[in-house]
GUKOLMAR-276619 format. One record per residue (C-alpha): residue number from 1; x, y, z. Coordinates in pm, whole numbers. Each point is the difference from the previous one (the first is absolute). Example, Ala and Ser with C-alpha at 12.3 -4.5 7.8 and 13.67 -1.06 7.14 Angstrom:
# GUKOLMAR-276619
<node num="1" X="1230" Y="-450" Z="780"/>
<node num="2" X="137" Y="344" Z="-66"/>
END
This chain:
# GUKOLMAR-276619
<node num="1" X="1215" Y="139" Z="1182"/>
<node num="2" X="-200" Y="301" Z="163"/>
<node num="3" X="34" Y="170" Z="-315"/>
<node num="4" X="-185" Y="-269" Z="-194"/>
<node num="5" X="-267" Y="-40" Z="262"/>
<node num="6" X="-69" Y="386" Z="-38"/>
<node num="7" X="-11" Y="-23" Z="-361"/>
<node num="8" X="-234" Y="-303" Z="38"/>
<node num="9" X="-236" Y="206" Z="220"/>
<node num="10" X="6" Y="289" Z="-246"/>
<node num="11" X="-99" Y="-233" Z="-260"/>
<node num="12" X="-279" Y="-138" Z="200"/>
<node num="13" X="-130" Y="360" Z="70"/>
<node num="14" X="13" Y="67" Z="-371"/>
<node num="15" X="-191" Y="-312" Z="-87"/>
<node num="16" X="-245" Y="83" Z="276"/>
<node num="17" X="-53" Y="356" Z="-129"/>
<node num="18" X="-59" Y="-121" Z="-343"/>
<node num="19" X="-265" Y="-235" Z="103"/>
<node num="20" X="-154" Y="240" Z="249"/>
<node num="21" X="-34" Y="259" Z="-304"/>
<node num="22" X="-207" Y="-267" Z="-180"/>
<node num="23" X="-249" Y="8" Z="289"/>
<node num="24" X="17" Y="377" Z="61"/>
<node num="25" X="112" Y="169" Z="-304"/>
<node num="26" X="250" Y="292" Z="66"/>
<node num="27" X="227" Y="28" Z="-297"/>
<node num="28" X="34" Y="-182" Z="-343"/>
<node num="29" X="373" Y="-6" Z="77"/>
<node num="30" X="-51" Y="-298" Z="232"/>
<node num="31" X="-189" Y="-191" Z="-259"/>
<node num="32" X="275" Y="39" Z="-233"/>
<node num="33" X="264" Y="-91" Z="265"/>
<node num="34" X="-195" Y="-319" Z="84"/>
<node num="35" X="-4" Y="-89" Z="-378"/>
<node num="36" X="363" Y="65" Z="-31"/>
<node num="37" X="89" Y="-211" Z="334"/>
<node num="38" X="-196" Y="-294" Z="-126"/>
<node num="39" X="128" Y="-10" Z="-359"/>
<node num="40" X="364" Y="65" Z="102"/>
<node num="41" X="-3" Y="-275" Z="270"/>
<node num="42" X="-181" Y="-253" Z="-210"/>
<node num="43" X="268" Y="43" Z="-278"/>
<node num="44" X="257" Y="-16" Z="271"/>
<node num="45" X="-130" Y="-324" Z="108"/>
<node num="46" X="11" Y="-155" Z="-336"/>
<node num="47" X="351" Y="138" Z="-75"/>
<node num="48" X="141" Y="-168" Z="316"/>
<node num="49" X="-226" Y="-295" Z="-14"/>
<node num="50" X="296" Y="-235" Z="-11"/>
<node num="51" X="135" Y="139" Z="325"/>
<node num="52" X="-318" Y="-116" Z="177"/>
<node num="53" X="25" Y="-365" Z="67"/>
<node num="54" X="-226" Y="-77" Z="309"/>
<node num="55" X="-361" Y="114" Z="84"/>
<node num="56" X="-47" Y="192" Z="-317"/>
<node num="57" X="-341" Y="121" Z="89"/>
<node num="58" X="99" Y="149" Z="337"/>
<node num="59" X="313" Y="150" Z="-167"/>
<node num="60" X="-209" Y="138" Z="-278"/>
<node num="61" X="-212" Y="194" Z="240"/>
<node num="62" X="324" Y="123" Z="204"/>
<node num="63" X="146" Y="105" Z="-332"/>
<node num="64" X="-314" Y="183" Z="-87"/>
<node num="65" X="9" Y="197" Z="314"/>
<node num="66" X="376" Y="50" Z="60"/>
<node num="67" X="135" Y="-47" Z="-339"/>
<node num="68" X="389" Y="-27" Z="-34"/>
<node num="69" X="34" Y="8" Z="396"/>
<node num="70" X="-160" Y="-332" Z="42"/>
<node num="71" X="221" Y="-142" Z="-302"/>
<node num="72" X="311" Y="139" Z="171"/>
<node num="73" X="-100" Y="-209" Z="318"/>
<node num="74" X="-49" Y="-304" Z="-213"/>
<node num="75" X="345" Y="50" Z="-125"/>
<node num="76" X="155" Y="5" Z="333"/>
<node num="77" X="-201" Y="-301" Z="130"/>
<node num="78" X="115" Y="-189" Z="-319"/>
<node num="79" X="371" Y="108" Z="49"/>
<node num="80" X="-26" Y="-95" Z="374"/>
<node num="81" X="-139" Y="-339" Z="-69"/>
<node num="82" X="266" Y="-93" Z="-245"/>
END
């Protein structure tokens, strides 16, 4: 579980760096990284749309930020509740 939280903090740092780069431009790389993150996580949300049953708006934003890590947690929650 510690590994997942470490990865989540790393992802939050990457998102923060990308958005900070919009305010204080440092490198075009961060702009491309931001576009890549947004596009891939939106596609990921729609690919796994059927797995998300409750609170779709909240889960959309969590998938947008954390991607497949959040989907894995949803799978664990669904398996434990069944």
